[in-house]
PAMARNU-442539 format. One record per residue (C-alpha): chain; y, x, z. Coordinates in nm, 3 decimals, always signed. Layout:
BEGIN
 chain      py      px      pz
     A       Y       X       Z
...
This chain:
BEGIN
 chain      py      px      pz
     A  -7.078  -0.271  -1.198
     A  -6.783  -0.399  -1.314
     A  -6.718  -0.560  -1.667
     A  -6.685  -0.237  -1.839
     A  -7.015  -0.129  -1.716
     A  -6.878  +0.151  -1.433
     A  -7.019  +0.145  -1.108
     A  -6.787  +0.233  -0.829
     A  -6.936  +0.457  -0.555
     A  -6.736  +0.526  -0.228
     A  -6.713  +0.890  -0.131
     A  -6.894  +0.827  +0.238
     A  -7.019  +1.172  +0.345
     A  -6.902  +1.543  +0.198
     A  -7.128  +1.904  +0.349
     A  -7.056  +2.205  +0.263
     A  -7.363  +2.423  +0.138
     A  -7.178  +2.806  +0.072
     A  -6.923  +2.914  -0.069
     A  -6.795  +2.596  -0.288
     A  -7.075  +2.420  -0.318
     A  -7.068  +2.101  -0.176
     A  -7.309  +1.807  -0.096
     A  -7.093  +1.487  -0.214
     A  -7.302  +1.150  -0.081
     A  -7.176  +0.856  -0.253
     A  -7.216  +0.479  -0.137
     A  -7.281  +0.226  -0.482
     A  -7.090  -0.109  -0.412
     A  -7.410  -0.273  -0.569
     A  -7.791  -0.068  -0.597
     A  -7.790  +0.162  -0.912
     A  -8.075  +0.237  -1.044
     A  -8.302  +0.522  -1.158
     A  -8.570  +0.795  -1.113
     A  -8.585  +1.098  -0.950
     A  -8.508  +1.379  -1.136
     A  -8.273  +1.150  -1.369
     A  -7.888  +1.235  -1.407
     A  -7.491  +0.988  -1.429
     A  -7.232  +1.001  -1.621
     A  -6.941  +1.070  -1.341
     A  -6.574  +0.926  -1.423
     A  -6.323  +1.173  -1.211
     A  -6.135  +0.999  -0.968
     A  -5.820  +0.859  -1.097
     A  -5.895  +0.910  -1.443
     A  -5.948  +0.726  -1.744
     A  -6.242  +0.677  -1.961
     A  -6.298  +0.991  -2.191
     A  -6.468  +1.286  -2.252
     A  -6.273  +1.564  -2.082
     A  -6.290  +1.280  -1.773
     A  -6.714  +1.306  -1.781
     A  -6.930  +1.562  -1.661
     A  -7.335  +1.424  -1.636
     A  -7.444  +1.538  -1.261
     A  -7.778  +1.545  -1.169
     A  -7.889  +1.318  -0.856
     A  -8.029  +1.516  -0.596
     A  -8.149  +1.227  -0.387
     A  -8.426  +1.005  -0.420
     A  -8.409  +0.609  -0.368
     A  -8.489  +0.583  -0.068
     A  -8.235  +0.794  +0.092
     A  -7.959  +0.571  +0.104
     A  -7.656  +0.736  -0.104
     A  -7.655  +0.898  -0.432
     A  -7.593  +1.278  -0.358
     A  -7.470  +1.512  -0.612
     A  -7.416  +1.907  -0.486
     A  -7.168  +2.019  -0.707
     A  -6.982  +2.390  -0.714
     A  -6.666  +2.313  -0.671
     A  -6.486  +2.620  -0.749
     A  -6.393  +2.585  -1.112
     A  -6.015  +2.572  -1.176
     A  -6.115  +2.240  -1.429
     A  -5.910  +1.963  -1.371
     A  -6.220  +1.788  -1.325
     A  -6.353  +1.932  -1.056
     A  -5.994  +1.965  -0.888
     A  -5.950  +1.618  -0.866
     A  -6.333  +1.555  -0.771
     A  -6.233  +1.869  -0.468
     A  -5.951  +1.638  -0.373
     A  -6.127  +1.315  -0.339
     A  -6.115  +1.202  -0.006
     A  -6.378  +1.023  +0.252
     A  -6.353  +0.644  +0.119
     A  -6.197  +0.747  -0.203
     A  -6.369  +0.611  -0.508
     A  -6.492  +0.716  -0.798
     A  -6.685  +0.566  -1.110
     A  -6.985  +0.643  -1.243
     A  -7.192  +0.465  -1.569
     A  -7.495  +0.554  -1.758
     A  -7.822  +0.685  -1.586
     A  -7.993  +0.922  -1.809
     A  -8.275  +1.162  -1.825
     A  -8.640  +1.280  -1.880
     A  -8.684  +1.534  -1.596
     A  -8.940  +1.309  -1.442
     A  -9.274  +1.292  -1.341
     A  -9.378  +0.987  -1.542
     A  -9.635  +0.798  -1.507
     A  -9.943  +0.940  -1.421
     A  -9.823  +1.228  -1.255
     A  -9.905  +1.531  -1.368
     A -10.188  +1.688  -1.132
     A  -9.988  +2.074  -1.103
     A  -9.630  +2.130  -1.145
     A  -9.410  +2.451  -1.163
     A  -9.081  +2.404  -1.076
     A  -8.836  +2.692  -1.214
     A  -8.505  +2.685  -1.103
     A  -8.143  +2.862  -1.105
     A  -7.907  +2.843  -0.902
     A  -7.793  +2.474  -0.838
     A  -8.012  +2.415  -1.091
     A  -8.249  +2.321  -0.797
     A  -8.060  +1.959  -0.779
     A  -8.268  +1.743  -0.940
     A  -8.586  +1.933  -0.824
     A  -8.507  +1.854  -0.483
     A  -8.506  +1.506  -0.599
     A  -8.830  +1.513  -0.763
     A  -8.975  +1.704  -0.456
     A  -8.852  +1.450  -0.223
     A  -9.028  +1.155  -0.426
     A  -9.393  +1.363  -0.428
     A  -9.351  +1.379  -0.019
     A  -9.204  +1.072  +0.002
     A  -9.481  +0.889  -0.204
     A  -9.781  +1.178  -0.087
     A  -9.813  +1.207  -0.470
     A -10.108  +1.394  -0.562
     A  -9.961  +1.670  -0.701
     A -10.003  +2.020  -0.648
     A  -9.643  +2.206  -0.652
     A  -9.473  +2.549  -0.673
     A  -9.164  +2.638  -0.717
     A  -8.961  +2.956  -0.764
     A  -8.603  +2.923  -0.699
     A  -8.368  +3.213  -0.858
     A  -8.051  +3.292  -0.731
     A  -7.780  +3.554  -0.723
     A  -7.707  +3.463  -0.346
     A  -7.752  +3.210  -0.104
     A  -8.090  +2.947  -0.200
     A  -7.941  +2.576  -0.166
     A  -8.208  +2.332  +0.030
     A  -8.367  +2.653  +0.139
     A  -8.419  +2.467  +0.509
     A  -8.508  +2.137  +0.400
     A  -8.771  +2.227  +0.115
     A  -8.953  +2.480  +0.335
     A  -9.073  +2.189  +0.513
     A  -9.202  +1.999  +0.215
     A  -9.510  +2.232  +0.145
     A  -9.624  +2.324  -0.206
     A  -9.602  +2.716  -0.271
     A  -9.243  +2.826  -0.241
     A  -9.097  +3.160  -0.380
     A  -8.661  +3.261  -0.400
     A  -8.633  +3.504  -0.597
     A  -8.398  +3.734  -0.787
     A  -8.353  +3.754  -1.187
     A  -8.556  +4.061  -1.207
     A  -8.871  +3.901  -1.014
     A  -8.876  +3.583  -1.257
     A  -9.080  +3.735  -1.537
     A  -9.352  +3.890  -1.344
     A  -9.379  +3.574  -1.108
     A  -9.381  +3.327  -1.416
     A  -9.634  +3.553  -1.654
     A  -9.889  +3.524  -1.318
     A  -9.801  +3.199  -1.289
     A  -9.883  +3.132  -1.607
     A -10.227  +3.264  -1.611
     A -10.319  +3.066  -1.287
     A -10.175  +2.729  -1.367
     A -10.302  +2.708  -1.729
     A -10.265  +2.356  -1.758
     A  -9.968  +2.287  -1.516
     A  -9.614  +2.105  -1.626
     A  -9.305  +2.323  -1.609
     A  -9.009  +2.174  -1.529
     A  -8.707  +2.465  -1.598
     A  -8.382  +2.343  -1.488
     A  -8.012  +2.551  -1.467
     A  -7.751  +2.696  -1.674
     A  -7.814  +2.679  -2.059
     A  -7.870  +3.053  -2.075
     A  -8.088  +3.034  -1.772
     A  -8.292  +2.789  -1.918
     A  -8.315  +2.892  -2.272
     A  -8.466  +3.260  -2.159
     A  -8.683  +3.132  -1.927
     A  -8.817  +2.840  -2.192
     A  -8.853  +3.168  -2.427
     A  -9.013  +3.363  -2.183
     A  -9.306  +3.061  -2.131
     A  -9.355  +2.984  -2.538
     A  -9.447  +3.330  -2.529
     A  -9.674  +3.303  -2.266
     A  -9.825  +2.984  -2.459
     A  -9.688  +2.688  -2.245
     A  -9.641  +2.412  -2.544
     A  -9.343  +2.217  -2.548
     A  -9.615  +1.894  -2.442
     A  -9.596  +2.110  -2.089
     A  -9.242  +2.182  -2.091
     A  -8.920  +1.976  -1.920
     A  -8.596  +2.146  -1.926
     A  -8.250  +2.048  -1.794
     A  -7.962  +2.241  -1.855
     A  -7.584  +2.203  -1.684
     A  -7.384  +2.283  -1.933
């Protein structure tokens, strides 16, 4: 970490997932401590500190995987996304602050229902990987909602749980059924602000209390 509190990150891999969605893998110059499900403040490459040059990116990986993984949609015409897209292998970006309460906690909940919209599956991947890597006593279900390609579908399908990949029209009936089948489960909802607002309203109407809701939106 520099004297200014920034961690230097070296881009070591860039994988196209689909369309303009890429997984970027960064090797920190020194350890970055985080809990699966958290996010970082990432400064755009070759940019001075400032609100316009910083974005919150959820960590897709777990500490045991080594490099920090972030999956991002680089289709945006924003200066931030353009700089991130142009970063070559071996190039440097900087992070500061690791934050977020979208975590399993201690003790872990016995029953978990993940509800992710689009690229909101990113922090959920981290949590599912944590459950699998540590053989945690968590019974989990995943509903991933997307218009097109389902990010991480192949790798997550190998990790157990009950998994459903659905379209938006299928959200309400599936969530309604799961809320009845797992009345004491903890819900983790992530995605765009609109997706999170709509699905959490549905859950509250179904009687899910705030103590059983964890949310992470991407706007």
